[in-house]
C-alpha positions as CSV (number, residue, x, y, z in Angstrom):
1,M,40.2,191.4,158.1
2,S,39.7,189.9,161.5
3,G,41.8,186.9,162.6
4,A,40.7,183.3,162.5
5,S,38.3,182.1,165.2
6,P,40.0,180.6,168.3
7,A,38.8,177.1,167.3
8,L,40.0,177.4,163.8
9,A,43.3,178.9,164.9
10,Q,43.8,176.0,167.3
11,Q,43.1,173.4,164.6
12,L,45.5,175.1,162.2
13,H,48.2,175.4,164.8
14,D,47.9,171.8,166.0
15,G,47.6,170.3,162.6
16,V,49.0,172.1,159.6
17,L,51.6,174.4,161.3
18,Q,53.1,171.6,163.3
19,A,53.3,169.3,160.3
20,L,55.0,172.0,158.2
21,A,57.4,172.7,161.1
22,I,58.4,169.1,161.1
23,A,58.9,169.2,157.3
24,R,61.1,172.3,157.6
25,M,63.2,170.7,160.3
26,R,63.7,167.6,158.3
27,L,64.7,169.6,155.2
28,D,67.1,171.7,157.2
29,R,68.8,168.6,158.5
30,A,69.1,167.2,155.0
31,L,70.4,170.5,153.6
32,A,73.1,170.6,156.3
33,Q,74.6,167.3,154.8
34,D,76.9,167.1,151.8
35,G,75.6,165.6,148.6
36,P,72.1,165.5,147.0
37,L,68.9,165.2,149.0
38,P,67.9,161.6,149.6
39,R,65.0,160.4,147.5
40,E,63.2,159.0,150.5
41,L,63.1,162.5,152.0
42,G,61.2,163.8,149.0
43,T,58.8,160.8,149.2
44,D,58.1,161.4,152.9
45,L,57.6,165.1,152.5
46,R,55.2,164.5,149.6
47,Q,53.1,162.1,151.8
48,L,53.1,164.7,154.6
49,L,51.9,167.5,152.3
50,D,49.2,165.2,150.8
51,H,48.0,164.4,154.3
52,E,47.9,168.1,155.3
53,I,46.1,169.1,152.1
54,A,43.5,166.5,152.8
55,G,43.2,167.8,156.4
56,L,42.7,171.4,155.2
57,R,40.0,170.2,152.8
58,R,38.2,168.5,155.8
59,L,38.6,171.7,157.8
60,I,37.2,173.9,155.0
61,G,34.3,171.5,154.6
62,G,33.5,171.7,158.3
63,S,34.5,168.1,159.2
64,T,35.9,167.3,162.7
65,P,39.6,166.4,162.6
66,P,40.1,162.6,163.2
67,D,41.8,161.2,166.2
68,P,45.4,160.1,165.7
69,P,45.7,156.7,163.9
70,Q,47.3,155.1,167.0
71,P,45.0,153.1,169.2
72,N,45.7,155.0,172.5
73,L,47.4,158.0,174.1
74,P,50.7,156.3,175.0
75,S,51.1,154.9,171.5
76,A,50.3,158.3,169.9
77,L,52.8,160.1,172.1
78,A,55.5,157.4,171.3
79,A,54.8,157.9,167.6
80,T,55.1,161.7,167.9
81,A,58.4,161.3,169.9
82,E,59.8,159.0,167.2
83,Q,58.7,161.4,164.4
84,L,60.3,164.4,166.0
85,Q,63.5,162.5,166.9
86,S,63.8,161.4,163.2
87,A,63.2,165.0,162.0
88,T,65.5,166.8,164.4
89,G,68.1,164.4,165.8
90,V,66.9,165.2,169.4
91,R,66.8,162.0,171.4
92,I,63.3,161.6,172.8
93,D,62.5,158.7,175.2
94,A,58.8,158.0,175.7
95,E,57.7,156.0,178.7
96,N,54.2,154.6,179.4
97,R,53.2,154.0,183.0
98,T,49.6,153.2,182.4
99,A,48.5,149.6,182.6
100,P,46.8,148.6,180.4
101,P,47.0,151.5,178.0
102,G,43.5,150.9,176.7
103,R,42.0,153.0,174.0
104,W,41.1,156.7,173.5
105,A,38.8,157.9,176.2
106,G,37.9,160.9,178.4
107,N,40.5,163.7,178.3
108,D,43.1,161.6,176.4
109,P,42.8,163.7,173.2
110,I,43.3,166.9,175.1
111,A,46.4,165.5,176.9
112,Y,47.7,164.4,173.5
113,R,47.4,167.9,172.0
114,I,49.1,169.6,175.0
115,V,52.0,167.1,175.3
116,R,52.6,167.2,171.6
117,E,52.8,171.0,171.7
118,A,55.3,170.7,174.6
119,L,57.4,168.3,172.5
120,H,57.3,170.6,169.5
121,N,58.4,173.5,171.7
122,T,61.3,171.4,173.0
123,V,62.7,170.5,169.6
124,K,62.1,174.0,168.1
125,H,63.2,176.3,170.8
126,S,65.3,174.6,173.6
127,D,68.5,173.5,171.8
128,A,68.1,170.3,173.8
129,R,70.0,167.1,173.0
130,H,67.7,164.8,175.0
131,A,64.0,164.9,176.1
132,W,61.8,162.6,178.0
133,V,58.0,162.2,177.9
134,T,56.0,160.2,180.4
135,V,52.3,159.4,180.6
136,A,51.0,157.9,183.8
137,A,47.6,157.1,185.4
138,R,47.2,158.0,189.1
139,E,43.8,157.1,190.5
140,D,41.3,159.2,188.6
141,Q,44.0,161.5,187.1
142,L,46.2,161.5,184.0
143,V,49.7,162.8,184.6
144,C,52.0,163.6,181.6
145,T,55.4,165.1,181.8
146,V,57.9,166.4,179.2
147,R,61.5,167.2,180.3
148,D,64.5,168.3,178.4
149,D,68.2,169.2,178.9
150,G,68.0,172.4,176.8
151,Q,68.9,176.0,177.6
152,G,65.6,176.8,179.2
153,F,63.8,180.2,179.2
154,E,62.5,182.8,181.6
155,P,58.6,182.5,181.6
156,A,58.2,185.9,183.2
157,T,60.2,187.7,180.5
158,T,59.2,185.5,177.5
159,R,56.8,187.1,175.0
160,P,53.4,185.3,175.0
161,H,53.4,182.4,172.6
162,F,50.2,181.0,171.0
163,G,51.2,177.4,171.7
164,L,52.0,177.9,175.4
165,T,49.0,180.1,176.0
166,S,46.8,177.5,174.3
167,M,48.3,174.7,176.4
168,Y,47.4,176.5,179.6
169,A,43.9,177.3,178.4
170,Q,43.2,173.7,177.3
171,A,44.4,172.3,180.6
172,R,42.2,174.8,182.6
173,E,39.1,174.2,180.4
174,A,39.5,170.4,181.0
175,G,39.5,170.9,184.8
176,G,43.3,170.2,185.0
177,Q,46.5,172.0,185.7
178,L,49.7,172.8,183.6
179,T,53.0,173.6,185.3
180,V,56.0,174.8,183.4
181,R,59.4,175.1,185.1
182,S,62.5,176.2,183.3
183,S,66.1,176.9,184.2
184,R,69.5,177.0,182.5
185,T,69.7,173.2,182.7
186,G,66.4,172.5,181.0
187,T,62.6,172.8,181.1
188,S,59.9,170.5,182.6
189,V,56.2,170.6,181.7
190,T,53.8,168.7,183.9
191,L,50.1,168.2,182.9
192,V,47.6,166.8,185.4
193,L,44.1,166.2,184.0
194,P,41.1,164.3,185.4
195,R,40.7,161.1,183.4
196,N,37.2,162.0,182.4
197,P,35.8,165.4,181.3
198,V,34.7,167.7,184.2
199,P,31.3,169.4,183.9
200,E,31.8,173.0,182.8
201,A,30.1,174.3,185.9
202,K,32.7,172.6,188.1
203,V,35.8,173.9,186.3
204,Q,37.6,176.6,188.3
205,P,38.5,179.8,186.4
């Protein structure tokens, strides 16, 4: 049997797999504590599973995944940071340098998916205690950064990872650039995208 199509694999990775990873991290934290599992954890996990089941049904039915419920990119990234901080205990500070933040437009959804993946990688793989995410507007560009104080990694010797490979591909296809720098004192991810989609013919390979 052949693997899932790239588009389907991307949607599953960005939706269901990330949600289940959050659920697993929350459960791990709860199990590390003495005493019974808190009732609110069970309620939250049930709501999360219900949401993902509904998303899978939409995916099977061929529906386009909806945008995040937040009104704009900075709000969505702040909500993601808060959710991951609650699930993992990693302190995540989110800063918005766009004024005004406005609503979803242009390449904002692509920026959201890439930055969210960077944050998930931070909490899952870096052993960081603190992370910072910033979204800023610079002329006709959108600039997003994710930094952490984790153990870092060596990109040249790291086995290719679907999430990281996808981040690079999405940035390139949108006419932007993704830069990842890592050392023993942490990792930084910088995403630069044009505010508006670039015609395909003008995107550099």
